[in-house]
PDB file of N, CA, C and O in Angstrom:
ATOM      1  N   UNK A   1      -0.037   9.750  22.938  1.00  0.00           N
ATOM      2  CA  UNK A   1       0.016   8.333  23.175  1.00  0.00           C
ATOM      3  C   UNK A   1      -1.205   7.894  23.967  1.00  0.00           C
ATOM      4  O   UNK A   1      -1.802   6.868  23.640  1.00  0.00           O
ATOM      5  N   UNK A   2      -1.591   8.625  24.982  1.00  0.00           N
ATOM      6  CA  UNK A   2      -2.740   8.235  25.790  1.00  0.00           C
ATOM      7  C   UNK A   2      -4.045   8.440  25.039  1.00  0.00           C
ATOM      8  O   UNK A   2      -5.013   7.710  25.253  1.00  0.00           O
ATOM      9  N   UNK A   3      -4.070   9.434  24.161  1.00  0.00           N
ATOM     10  CA  UNK A   3      -5.284   9.683  23.388  1.00  0.00           C
ATOM     11  C   UNK A   3      -5.437   8.725  22.208  1.00  0.00           C
ATOM     12  O   UNK A   3      -6.559   8.459  21.778  1.00  0.00           O
ATOM     13  N   UNK A   4      -4.333   8.202  21.680  1.00  0.00           N
ATOM     14  CA  UNK A   4      -4.366   7.307  20.514  1.00  0.00           C
ATOM     15  C   UNK A   4      -3.524   6.062  20.785  1.00  0.00           C
ATOM     16  O   UNK A   4      -2.451   5.913  20.200  1.00  0.00           O
ATOM     17  N   UNK A   5      -3.986   5.164  21.660  1.00  0.00           N
ATOM     18  CA  UNK A   5      -3.180   3.990  22.004  1.00  0.00           C
ATOM     19  C   UNK A   5      -2.962   3.023  20.848  1.00  0.00           C
ATOM     20  O   UNK A   5      -2.080   2.168  20.927  1.00  0.00           O
ATOM     21  N   UNK A   6      -3.752   3.137  19.763  1.00  0.00           N
ATOM     22  CA  UNK A   6      -3.575   2.232  18.626  1.00  0.00           C
ATOM     23  C   UNK A   6      -2.358   2.588  17.779  1.00  0.00           C
ATOM     24  O   UNK A   6      -1.911   1.776  16.969  1.00  0.00           O
ATOM     25  N   UNK A   7      -1.817   3.797  17.959  1.00  0.00           N
ATOM     26  CA  UNK A   7      -0.643   4.229  17.203  1.00  0.00           C
ATOM     27  C   UNK A   7       0.606   3.645  17.863  1.00  0.00           C
ATOM     28  O   UNK A   7       0.819   3.849  19.058  1.00  0.00           O
ATOM     29  N   UNK A   8       1.434   2.922  17.106  1.00  0.00           N
ATOM     30  CA  UNK A   8       2.628   2.308  17.697  1.00  0.00           C
ATOM     31  C   UNK A   8       3.640   3.352  18.166  1.00  0.00           C
ATOM     32  O   UNK A   8       3.676   4.475  17.663  1.00  0.00           O
ATOM     33  N   UNK A   9       4.440   2.965  19.118  1.00  0.00           N
ATOM     34  CA  UNK A   9       5.446   3.867  19.667  1.00  0.00           C
ATOM     35  C   UNK A   9       6.719   3.891  18.833  1.00  0.00           C
ATOM     36  O   UNK A   9       7.620   4.680  19.119  1.00  0.00           O
ATOM     37  N   UNK A  10       6.817   3.060  17.825  1.00  0.00           N
ATOM     38  CA  UNK A  10       8.016   2.994  16.996  1.00  0.00           C
ATOM     39  C   UNK A  10       7.629   3.152  15.534  1.00  0.00           C
ATOM     40  O   UNK A  10       6.447   3.138  15.193  1.00  0.00           O
ATOM     41  N   UNK A  11       8.622   3.301  14.680  1.00  0.00           N
ATOM     42  CA  UNK A  11       8.365   3.497  13.246  1.00  0.00           C
ATOM     43  C   UNK A  11       8.776   2.272  12.426  1.00  0.00           C
ATOM     44  O   UNK A  11       8.983   2.380  11.217  1.00  0.00           O
ATOM     45  N   UNK A  12       8.892   1.136  13.059  1.00  0.00           N
ATOM     46  CA  UNK A  12       9.331  -0.058  12.331  1.00  0.00           C
ATOM     47  C   UNK A  12       8.427  -0.389  11.156  1.00  0.00           C
ATOM     48  O   UNK A  12       8.921  -0.799  10.106  1.00  0.00           O
ATOM     49  N   UNK A  13       7.098  -0.223  11.301  1.00  0.00           N
ATOM     50  CA  UNK A  13       6.186  -0.521  10.204  1.00  0.00           C
ATOM     51  C   UNK A  13       6.443   0.396   9.011  1.00  0.00           C
ATOM     52  O   UNK A  13       6.425  -0.052   7.865  1.00  0.00           O
ATOM     53  N   UNK A  14       6.678   1.670   9.281  1.00  0.00           N
ATOM     54  CA  UNK A  14       6.961   2.615   8.197  1.00  0.00           C
ATOM     55  C   UNK A  14       8.270   2.262   7.498  1.00  0.00           C
ATOM     56  O   UNK A  14       8.370   2.346   6.274  1.00  0.00           O
ATOM     57  N   UNK A  15       9.255   1.873   8.267  1.00  0.00           N
ATOM     58  CA  UNK A  15      10.539   1.500   7.678  1.00  0.00           C
ATOM     59  C   UNK A  15      10.412   0.221   6.860  1.00  0.00           C
ATOM     60  O   UNK A  15      11.049   0.092   5.815  1.00  0.00           O
ATOM     61  N   UNK A  16       9.602  -0.721   7.319  1.00  0.00           N
ATOM     62  CA  UNK A  16       9.376  -1.948   6.558  1.00  0.00           C
ATOM     63  C   UNK A  16       8.666  -1.655   5.242  1.00  0.00           C
ATOM     64  O   UNK A  16       8.914  -2.326   4.239  1.00  0.00           O
ATOM     65  N   UNK A  17       7.782  -0.655   5.240  1.00  0.00           N
ATOM     66  CA  UNK A  17       7.030  -0.313   4.036  1.00  0.00           C
ATOM     67  C   UNK A  17       7.940   0.129   2.902  1.00  0.00           C
ATOM     68  O   UNK A  17       7.645  -0.147   1.739  1.00  0.00           O
ATOM     69  N   UNK A  18       9.031   0.805   3.208  1.00  0.00           N
ATOM     70  CA  UNK A  18       9.903   1.306   2.140  1.00  0.00           C
ATOM     71  C   UNK A  18      11.083   0.381   1.856  1.00  0.00           C
ATOM     72  O   UNK A  18      11.855   0.640   0.933  1.00  0.00           O
ATOM     73  N   UNK A  19      11.234  -0.686   2.625  1.00  0.00           N
ATOM     74  CA  UNK A  19      12.385  -1.578   2.457  1.00  0.00           C
ATOM     75  C   UNK A  19      12.439  -2.177   1.051  1.00  0.00           C
ATOM     76  O   UNK A  19      13.510  -2.208   0.444  1.00  0.00           O
ATOM     77  N   UNK A  20      11.301  -2.658   0.517  1.00  0.00           N
ATOM     78  CA  UNK A  20      11.289  -3.234  -0.835  1.00  0.00           C
ATOM     79  C   UNK A  20      11.735  -2.209  -1.873  1.00  0.00           C
ATOM     80  O   UNK A  20      12.498  -2.521  -2.787  1.00  0.00           O
ATOM     81  N   UNK A  21      11.253  -1.006  -1.716  1.00  0.00           N
ATOM     82  CA  UNK A  21      11.614   0.057  -2.659  1.00  0.00           C
ATOM     83  C   UNK A  21      13.119   0.336  -2.629  1.00  0.00           C
ATOM     84  O   UNK A  21      13.748   0.488  -3.675  1.00  0.00           O
ATOM     85  N   UNK A  22      13.681   0.403  -1.438  1.00  0.00           N
ATOM     86  CA  UNK A  22      15.109   0.690  -1.310  1.00  0.00           C
ATOM     87  C   UNK A  22      15.951  -0.431  -1.908  1.00  0.00           C
ATOM     88  O   UNK A  22      16.943  -0.170  -2.589  1.00  0.00           O
ATOM     89  N   UNK A  23      15.555  -1.687  -1.652  1.00  0.00           N
ATOM     90  CA  UNK A  23      16.291  -2.823  -2.235  1.00  0.00           C
ATOM     91  C   UNK A  23      16.238  -2.784  -3.753  1.00  0.00           C
ATOM     92  O   UNK A  23      17.257  -2.969  -4.419  1.00  0.00           O
ATOM     93  N   UNK A  24      15.060  -2.547  -4.297  1.00  0.00           N
ATOM     94  CA  UNK A  24      14.906  -2.517  -5.755  1.00  0.00           C
ATOM     95  C   UNK A  24      15.715  -1.363  -6.353  1.00  0.00           C
ATOM     96  O   UNK A  24      16.328  -1.519  -7.409  1.00  0.00           O
ATOM     97  N   UNK A  25      15.720  -0.221  -5.691  1.00  0.00           N
ATOM     98  CA  UNK A  25      16.469   0.928  -6.192  1.00  0.00           C
ATOM     99  C   UNK A  25      17.969   0.655  -6.187  1.00  0.00           C
ATOM    100  O   UNK A  25      18.674   1.062  -7.110  1.00  0.00           O
ATOM    101  N   UNK A  26      18.462  -0.030  -5.159  1.00  0.00           N
ATOM    102  CA  UNK A  26      19.881  -0.362  -5.109  1.00  0.00           C
ATOM    103  C   UNK A  26      20.264  -1.297  -6.243  1.00  0.00           C
ATOM    104  O   UNK A  26      21.347  -1.171  -6.815  1.00  0.00           O
ATOM    105  N   UNK A  27      19.385  -2.233  -6.573  1.00  0.00           N
ATOM    106  CA  UNK A  27      19.677  -3.205  -7.618  1.00  0.00           C
ATOM    107  C   UNK A  27      19.576  -2.575  -9.007  1.00  0.00           C
ATOM    108  O   UNK A  27      20.470  -2.742  -9.837  1.00  0.00           O
ATOM    109  N   UNK A  28      18.481  -1.850  -9.255  1.00  0.00           N
ATOM    110  CA  UNK A  28      18.248  -1.347 -10.608  1.00  0.00           C
ATOM    111  C   UNK A  28      18.779   0.056 -10.843  1.00  0.00           C
ATOM    112  O   UNK A  28      18.879   0.488 -11.991  1.00  0.00           O
ATOM    113  N   UNK A  29      19.119   0.772  -9.790  1.00  0.00           N
ATOM    114  CA  UNK A  29      19.617   2.133  -9.968  1.00  0.00           C
ATOM    115  C   UNK A  29      18.516   3.161 -10.126  1.00  0.00           C
ATOM    116  O   UNK A  29      18.792   4.302 -10.497  1.00  0.00           O
ATOM    117  N   UNK A  30      17.279   2.789  -9.856  1.00  0.00           N
ATOM    118  CA  UNK A  30      16.180   3.748  -9.942  1.00  0.00           C
ATOM    119  C   UNK A  30      15.499   3.725 -11.296  1.00  0.00           C
ATOM    120  O   UNK A  30      15.706   2.818 -12.102  1.00  0.00           O
ATOM    121  N   UNK A  31      14.677   4.749 -11.530  1.00  0.00           N
ATOM    122  CA  UNK A  31      13.926   4.835 -12.783  1.00  0.00           C
ATOM    123  C   UNK A  31      14.601   5.840 -13.710  1.00  0.00           C
ATOM    124  O   UNK A  31      15.468   6.605 -13.289  1.00  0.00           O
ATOM    125  N   UNK A  32      14.199   5.828 -14.958  1.00  0.00           N
ATOM    126  CA  UNK A  32      14.798   6.724 -15.951  1.00  0.00           C
ATOM    127  C   UNK A  32      14.061   8.051 -16.076  1.00  0.00           C
ATOM    128  O   UNK A  32      14.609   9.019 -16.601  1.00  0.00           O
ATOM    129  N   UNK A  33      12.820   8.100 -15.594  1.00  0.00           N
ATOM    130  CA  UNK A  33      12.045   9.322 -15.749  1.00  0.00           C
ATOM    131  C   UNK A  33      11.205   9.588 -14.505  1.00  0.00           C
ATOM    132  O   UNK A  33      11.042   8.721 -13.647  1.00  0.00           O
ATOM    133  N   UNK A  34      10.682  10.792 -14.430  1.00  0.00           N
ATOM    134  CA  UNK A  34       9.788  11.165 -13.337  1.00  0.00           C
ATOM    135  C   UNK A  34       8.499  10.353 -13.410  1.00  0.00           C
ATOM    136  O   UNK A  34       7.974   9.927 -12.381  1.00  0.00           O
ATOM    137  N   UNK A  35       7.991  10.138 -14.615  1.00  0.00           N
ATOM    138  CA  UNK A  35       6.781   9.337 -14.783  1.00  0.00           C
ATOM    139  C   UNK A  35       7.016   7.902 -14.312  1.00  0.00           C
ATOM    140  O   UNK A  35       6.146   7.299 -13.685  1.00  0.00           O
ATOM    141  N   UNK A  36       8.182   7.367 -14.615  1.00  0.00           N
ATOM    142  CA  UNK A  36       8.523   6.022 -14.155  1.00  0.00           C
ATOM    143  C   UNK A  36       8.570   5.939 -12.645  1.00  0.00           C
ATOM    144  O   UNK A  36       8.113   4.958 -12.059  1.00  0.00           O
ATOM    145  N   UNK A  37       9.118   6.962 -12.011  1.00  0.00           N
ATOM    146  CA  UNK A  37       9.167   6.999 -10.547  1.00  0.00           C
ATOM    147  C   UNK A  37       7.767   7.072  -9.955  1.00  0.00           C
ATOM    148  O   UNK A  37       7.465   6.389  -8.976  1.00  0.00           O
ATOM    149  N   UNK A  38       6.915   7.897 -10.549  1.00  0.00           N
ATOM    150  CA  UNK A  38       5.541   8.024 -10.059  1.00  0.00           C
ATOM    151  C   UNK A  38       4.781   6.704 -10.199  1.00  0.00           C
ATOM    152  O   UNK A  38       4.048   6.306  -9.293  1.00  0.00           O
ATOM    153  N   UNK A  39       4.958   6.029 -11.333  1.00  0.00           N
ATOM    154  CA  UNK A  39       4.293   4.735 -11.551  1.00  0.00           C
ATOM    155  C   UNK A  39       4.784   3.707 -10.539  1.00  0.00           C
ATOM    156  O   UNK A  39       3.985   2.992  -9.933  1.00  0.00           O
ATOM    157  N   UNK A  40       6.096   3.637 -10.360  1.00  0.00           N
ATOM    158  CA  UNK A  40       6.654   2.689  -9.398  1.00  0.00           C
ATOM    159  C   UNK A  40       6.137   2.960  -8.003  1.00  0.00           C
ATOM    160  O   UNK A  40       5.743   2.031  -7.297  1.00  0.00           O
ATOM    161  N   UNK A  41       6.130   4.211  -7.595  1.00  0.00           N
ATOM    162  CA  UNK A  41       5.676   4.561  -6.256  1.00  0.00           C
ATOM    163  C   UNK A  41       4.191   4.259  -6.070  1.00  0.00           C
ATOM    164  O   UNK A  41       3.781   3.786  -5.010  1.00  0.00           O
ATOM    165  N   UNK A  42       3.390   4.529  -7.090  1.00  0.00           N
ATOM    166  CA  UNK A  42       1.951   4.274  -7.002  1.00  0.00           C
ATOM    167  C   UNK A  42       1.664   2.788  -6.860  1.00  0.00           C
ATOM    168  O   UNK A  42       0.888   2.384  -5.993  1.00  0.00           O
ATOM    169  N   UNK A  43       2.285   1.970  -7.707  1.00  0.00           N
ATOM    170  CA  UNK A  43       2.044   0.531  -7.644  1.00  0.00           C
ATOM    171  C   UNK A  43       2.596  -0.070  -6.353  1.00  0.00           C
ATOM    172  O   UNK A  43       2.000  -0.987  -5.788  1.00  0.00           O
ATOM    173  N   UNK A  44       3.721   0.438  -5.893  1.00  0.00           N
ATOM    174  CA  UNK A  44       4.286  -0.040  -4.630  1.00  0.00           C
ATOM    175  C   UNK A  44       3.350   0.273  -3.471  1.00  0.00           C
ATOM    176  O   UNK A  44       3.143  -0.564  -2.592  1.00  0.00           O
ATOM    177  N   UNK A  45       2.790   1.467  -3.469  1.00  0.00           N
ATOM    178  CA  UNK A  45       1.853   1.869  -2.422  1.00  0.00           C
ATOM    179  C   UNK A  45       0.592   1.014  -2.453  1.00  0.00           C
ATOM    180  O   UNK A  45       0.108   0.574  -1.411  1.00  0.00           O
ATOM    181  N   UNK A  46       0.064   0.782  -3.651  1.00  0.00           N
ATOM    182  CA  UNK A  46      -1.122  -0.077  -3.786  1.00  0.00           C
ATOM    183  C   UNK A  46      -0.839  -1.489  -3.277  1.00  0.00           C
ATOM    184  O   UNK A  46      -1.656  -2.079  -2.569  1.00  0.00           O
ATOM    185  N   UNK A  47       0.315  -2.019  -3.639  1.00  0.00           N
ATOM    186  CA  UNK A  47       0.688  -3.371  -3.220  1.00  0.00           C
ATOM    187  C   UNK A  47       0.783  -3.471  -1.700  1.00  0.00           C
ATOM    188  O   UNK A  47       0.278  -4.423  -1.105  1.00  0.00           O
ATOM    189  N   UNK A  48       1.425  -2.495  -1.076  1.00  0.00           N
ATOM    190  CA  UNK A  48       1.569  -2.501   0.382  1.00  0.00           C
ATOM    191  C   UNK A  48       0.210  -2.364   1.064  1.00  0.00           C
ATOM    192  O   UNK A  48      -0.058  -3.040   2.057  1.00  0.00           O
ATOM    193  N   UNK A  49      -0.644  -1.492   0.535  1.00  0.00           N
ATOM    194  CA  UNK A  49      -1.965  -1.301   1.126  1.00  0.00           C
ATOM    195  C   UNK A  49      -2.790  -2.567   1.014  1.00  0.00           C
ATOM    196  O   UNK A  49      -3.453  -2.966   1.972  1.00  0.00           O
ATOM    197  N   UNK A  50      -2.755  -3.204  -0.149  1.00  0.00           N
ATOM    198  CA  UNK A  50      -3.482  -4.469  -0.319  1.00  0.00           C
ATOM    199  C   UNK A  50      -2.973  -5.519   0.665  1.00  0.00           C
ATOM    200  O   UNK A  50      -3.763  -6.233   1.282  1.00  0.00           O
ATOM    201  N   UNK A  51      -1.670  -5.609   0.807  1.00  0.00           N
ATOM    202  CA  UNK A  51      -1.080  -6.585   1.721  1.00  0.00           C
ATOM    203  C   UNK A  51      -1.549  -6.345   3.155  1.00  0.00           C
ATOM    204  O   UNK A  51      -1.910  -7.287   3.861  1.00  0.00           O
ATOM    205  N   UNK A  52      -1.542  -5.089   3.581  1.00  0.00           N
ATOM    206  CA  UNK A  52      -1.964  -4.757   4.946  1.00  0.00           C
ATOM    207  C   UNK A  52      -3.438  -5.049   5.173  1.00  0.00           C
ATOM    208  O   UNK A  52      -3.841  -5.384   6.287  1.00  0.00           O
ATOM    209  N   UNK A  53      -4.252  -4.924   4.117  1.00  0.00           N
ATOM    210  CA  UNK A  53      -5.687  -5.161   4.242  1.00  0.00           C
ATOM    211  C   UNK A  53      -6.062  -6.614   3.982  1.00  0.00           C
ATOM    212  O   UNK A  53      -7.230  -6.984   4.104  1.00  0.00           O
ATOM    213  N   UNK A  54      -5.080  -7.441   3.624  1.00  0.00           N
ATOM    214  CA  UNK A  54      -5.346  -8.855   3.369  1.00  0.00           C
ATOM    215  C   UNK A  54      -6.030  -9.111   2.034  1.00  0.00           C
ATOM    216  O   UNK A  54      -6.779 -10.077   1.889  1.00  0.00           O
ATOM    217  N   UNK A  55      -5.770  -8.241   1.057  1.00  0.00           N
ATOM    218  CA  UNK A  55      -6.367  -8.363  -0.273  1.00  0.00           C
ATOM    219  C   UNK A  55      -5.270  -8.759  -1.246  1.00  0.00           C
ATOM    220  O   UNK A  55      -4.148  -8.258  -1.160  1.00  0.00           O
ATOM    221  N   UNK A  56      -5.586  -9.649  -2.163  1.00  0.00           N
ATOM    222  CA  UNK A  56      -4.618 -10.027  -3.188  1.00  0.00           C
ATOM    223  C   UNK A  56      -4.405  -8.839  -4.122  1.00  0.00           C
ATOM    224  O   UNK A  56      -5.352  -8.351  -4.740  1.00  0.00           O
ATOM    225  N   UNK A  57      -3.159  -8.374  -4.224  1.00  0.00           N
ATOM    226  CA  UNK A  57      -2.845  -7.242  -5.094  1.00  0.00           C
ATOM    227  C   UNK A  57      -3.181  -7.571  -6.542  1.00  0.00           C
ATOM    228  O   UNK A  57      -3.750  -6.746  -7.256  1.00  0.00           O
ATOM    229  N   UNK A  58      -2.833  -8.759  -6.965  1.00  0.00           N
ATOM    230  CA  UNK A  58      -3.103  -9.163  -8.347  1.00  0.00           C
ATOM    231  C   UNK A  58      -4.599  -9.175  -8.629  1.00  0.00           C
ATOM    232  O   UNK A  58      -5.038  -8.685  -9.669  1.00  0.00           O
ATOM    233  N   UNK A  59      -5.392  -9.736  -7.702  1.00  0.00           N
ATOM    234  CA  UNK A  59      -6.850  -9.756  -7.885  1.00  0.00           C
ATOM    235  C   UNK A  59      -7.414  -8.341  -7.908  1.00  0.00           C
ATOM    236  O   UNK A  59      -8.286  -8.027  -8.718  1.00  0.00           O
ATOM    237  N   UNK A  60      -6.913  -7.486  -7.017  1.00  0.00           N
ATOM    238  CA  UNK A  60      -7.383  -6.105  -6.973  1.00  0.00           C
ATOM    239  C   UNK A  60      -7.058  -5.387  -8.278  1.00  0.00           C
ATOM    240  O   UNK A  60      -7.913  -4.706  -8.845  1.00  0.00           O
ATOM    241  N   UNK A  61      -5.834  -5.537  -8.750  1.00  0.00           N
ATOM    242  CA  UNK A  61      -5.406  -4.888  -9.981  1.00  0.00           C
ATOM    243  C   UNK A  61      -6.213  -5.394 -11.178  1.00  0.00           C
ATOM    244  O   UNK A  61      -6.654  -4.606 -12.014  1.00  0.00           O
ATOM    245  N   UNK A  62      -6.400  -6.691 -11.252  1.00  0.00           N
ATOM    246  CA  UNK A  62      -7.193  -7.277 -12.336  1.00  0.00           C
ATOM    247  C   UNK A  62      -8.628  -6.755 -12.306  1.00  0.00           C
ATOM    248  O   UNK A  62      -9.211  -6.457 -13.348  1.00  0.00           O
ATOM    249  N   UNK A  63      -9.190  -6.647 -11.103  1.00  0.00           N
ATOM    250  CA  UNK A  63     -10.556  -6.147 -10.944  1.00  0.00           C
ATOM    251  C   UNK A  63     -10.664  -4.692 -11.411  1.00  0.00           C
ATOM    252  O   UNK A  63     -11.638  -4.324 -12.068  1.00  0.00           O
ATOM    253  N   UNK A  64      -9.676  -3.873 -11.078  1.00  0.00           N
ATOM    254  CA  UNK A  64      -9.700  -2.459 -11.485  1.00  0.00           C
ATOM    255  C   UNK A  64      -9.558  -2.330 -13.004  1.00  0.00           C
ATOM    256  O   UNK A  64     -10.277  -1.552 -13.632  1.00  0.00           O
ATOM    257  N   UNK A  65      -8.625  -3.098 -13.599  1.00  0.00           N
ATOM    258  CA  UNK A  65      -8.386  -2.996 -15.037  1.00  0.00           C
ATOM    259  C   UNK A  65      -9.576  -3.497 -15.839  1.00  0.00           C
ATOM    260  O   UNK A  65      -9.931  -2.911 -16.861  1.00  0.00           O
ATOM    261  N   UNK A  66     -10.194  -4.582 -15.378  1.00  0.00           N
ATOM    262  CA  UNK A  66     -11.333  -5.156 -16.104  1.00  0.00           C
ATOM    263  C   UNK A  66     -12.632  -4.406 -15.855  1.00  0.00           C
ATOM    264  O   UNK A  66     -13.636  -4.669 -16.516  1.00  0.00           O
ATOM    265  N   UNK A  67     -12.622  -3.472 -14.903  1.00  0.00           N
ATOM    266  CA  UNK A  67     -13.819  -2.694 -14.537  1.00  0.00           C
ATOM    267  C   UNK A  67     -14.966  -3.574 -14.063  1.00  0.00           C
ATOM    268  O   UNK A  67     -16.130  -3.200 -14.208  1.00  0.00           O
ATOM    269  N   UNK A  68     -14.655  -4.739 -13.499  1.00  0.00           N
ATOM    270  CA  UNK A  68     -15.714  -5.629 -13.024  1.00  0.00           C
ATOM    271  C   UNK A  68     -16.254  -5.209 -11.656  1.00  0.00           C
ATOM    272  O   UNK A  68     -17.382  -5.555 -11.304  1.00  0.00           O
ATOM    273  N   UNK A  69     -15.466  -4.474 -10.894  1.00  0.00           N
ATOM    274  CA  UNK A  69     -15.885  -3.920  -9.600  1.00  0.00           C
ATOM    275  C   UNK A  69     -16.421  -4.970  -8.621  1.00  0.00           C
ATOM    276  O   UNK A  69     -17.355  -4.702  -7.866  1.00  0.00           O
ATOM    277  N   UNK A  70     -15.824  -6.165  -8.639  1.00  0.00           N
ATOM    278  CA  UNK A  70     -16.186  -7.187  -7.653  1.00  0.00           C
ATOM    279  C   UNK A  70     -15.532  -6.889  -6.313  1.00  0.00           C
ATOM    280  O   UNK A  70     -16.066  -7.243  -5.262  1.00  0.00           O
ATOM    281  N   UNK A  71     -14.386  -6.242  -6.353  1.00  0.00           N
ATOM    282  CA  UNK A  71     -13.649  -5.886  -5.137  1.00  0.00           C
ATOM    283  C   UNK A  71     -13.855  -4.392  -4.905  1.00  0.00           C
ATOM    284  O   UNK A  71     -13.591  -3.588  -5.799  1.00  0.00           O
ATOM    285  N   UNK A  72     -14.327  -4.008  -3.707  1.00  0.00           N
ATOM    286  CA  UNK A  72     -14.519  -2.575  -3.427  1.00  0.00           C
ATOM    287  C   UNK A  72     -13.194  -1.800  -3.497  1.00  0.00           C
ATOM    288  O   UNK A  72     -12.115  -2.387  -3.424  1.00  0.00           O
ATOM    289  N   UNK A  73     -13.297  -0.497  -3.637  1.00  0.00           N
ATOM    290  CA  UNK A  73     -12.119   0.357  -3.656  1.00  0.00           C
ATOM    291  C   UNK A  73     -11.414   0.290  -2.305  1.00  0.00           C
ATOM    292  O   UNK A  73     -12.052   0.052  -1.280  1.00  0.00           O
ATOM    293  N   UNK A  74     -10.107   0.499  -2.302  1.00  0.00           N
ATOM    294  CA  UNK A  74      -9.321   0.400  -1.074  1.00  0.00           C
ATOM    295  C   UNK A  74      -9.789   1.353   0.029  1.00  0.00           C
ATOM    296  O   UNK A  74      -9.778   0.959   1.195  1.00  0.00           O
ATOM    297  N   UNK A  75     -10.203   2.594  -0.285  1.00  0.00           N
ATOM    298  CA  UNK A  75     -10.685   3.462   0.801  1.00  0.00           C
ATOM    299  C   UNK A  75     -11.864   2.853   1.568  1.00  0.00           C
ATOM    300  O   UNK A  75     -12.023   3.110   2.762  1.00  0.00           O
ATOM    301  N   UNK A  76     -12.686   2.054   0.894  1.00  0.00           N
ATOM    302  CA  UNK A  76     -13.808   1.381   1.566  1.00  0.00           C
ATOM    303  C   UNK A  76     -13.285   0.417   2.634  1.00  0.00           C
ATOM    304  O   UNK A  76     -13.811   0.375   3.746  1.00  0.00           O
ATOM    305  N   UNK A  77     -12.253  -0.352   2.296  1.00  0.00           N
ATOM    306  CA  UNK A  77     -11.668  -1.286   3.259  1.00  0.00           C
ATOM    307  C   UNK A  77     -11.041  -0.538   4.439  1.00  0.00           C
ATOM    308  O   UNK A  77     -11.157  -0.964   5.589  1.00  0.00           O
ATOM    309  N   UNK A  78     -10.377   0.577   4.139  1.00  0.00           N
ATOM    310  CA  UNK A  78      -9.744   1.368   5.197  1.00  0.00           C
ATOM    311  C   UNK A  78     -10.815   1.927   6.135  1.00  0.00           C
ATOM    312  O   UNK A  78     -10.657   1.877   7.355  1.00  0.00           O
ATOM    313  N   UNK A  79     -11.896   2.456   5.576  1.00  0.00           N
ATOM    314  CA  UNK A  79     -12.993   2.981   6.394  1.00  0.00           C
ATOM    315  C   UNK A  79     -13.595   1.889   7.272  1.00  0.00           C
ATOM    316  O   UNK A  79     -13.926   2.142   8.430  1.00  0.00           O
ATOM    317  N   UNK A  80     -13.741   0.679   6.737  1.00  0.00           N
ATOM    318  CA  UNK A  80     -14.265  -0.437   7.516  1.00  0.00           C
ATOM    319  C   UNK A  80     -13.339  -0.745   8.694  1.00  0.00           C
ATOM    320  O   UNK A  80     -13.807  -0.963   9.811  1.00  0.00           O
ATOM    321  N   UNK A  81     -12.027  -0.763   8.447  1.00  0.00           N
ATOM    322  CA  UNK A  81     -11.060  -1.031   9.510  1.00  0.00           C
ATOM    323  C   UNK A  81     -11.131   0.029  10.599  1.00  0.00           C
ATOM    324  O   UNK A  81     -11.086  -0.289  11.787  1.00  0.00           O
ATOM    325  N   UNK A  82     -11.241   1.273  10.197  1.00  0.00           N
ATOM    326  CA  UNK A  82     -11.310   2.361  11.173  1.00  0.00           C
ATOM    327  C   UNK A  82     -12.590   2.233  12.004  1.00  0.00           C
ATOM    328  O   UNK A  82     -12.557   2.380  13.226  1.00  0.00           O
ATOM    329  N   UNK A  83     -13.704   1.963  11.345  1.00  0.00           N
ATOM    330  CA  UNK A  83     -14.983   1.822  12.050  1.00  0.00           C
ATOM    331  C   UNK A  83     -14.942   0.634  13.013  1.00  0.00           C
ATOM    332  O   UNK A  83     -15.495   0.698  14.111  1.00  0.00           O
ATOM    333  N   UNK A  84     -14.291  -0.437  12.600  1.00  0.00           N
ATOM    334  CA  UNK A  84     -14.221  -1.636  13.451  1.00  0.00           C
ATOM    335  C   UNK A  84     -13.324  -1.426  14.666  1.00  0.00           C
ATOM    336  O   UNK A  84     -13.523  -2.056  15.704  1.00  0.00           O
ATOM    337  N   UNK A  85     -12.336  -0.539  14.536  1.00  0.00           N
ATOM    338  CA  UNK A  85     -11.403  -0.341  15.646  1.00  0.00           C
ATOM    339  C   UNK A  85     -11.919   0.656  16.673  1.00  0.00           C
ATOM    340  O   UNK A  85     -11.346   0.771  17.756  1.00  0.00           O
ATOM    341  N   UNK A  86     -12.989   1.378  16.355  1.00  0.00           N
ATOM    342  CA  UNK A  86     -13.518   2.350  17.323  1.00  0.00           C
ATOM    343  C   UNK A  86     -14.675   1.818  18.093  1.00  0.00           C
ATOM    344  O   UNK A  86     -15.226   2.518  18.943  1.00  0.00           O
TER     345      UNK A  86
END
């Protein structure tokens, strides 16, 4: 805690991250295949990461699919945040 004061003392953020997934799973009963689960988890993770970085998920997804590369890759944004916080 003293060495990494930026790390929260609680796990509320982590629990909030999976809340949408849990609600959707309760409603739909989950996916029918392992591939479906992997796709759902991947897109959910991308959506949450975009939200945390203040990037429109739809714009990011459209940019990746169209290969226009107007929006940098998400690891670039994460690296910028880390550099800015140190």
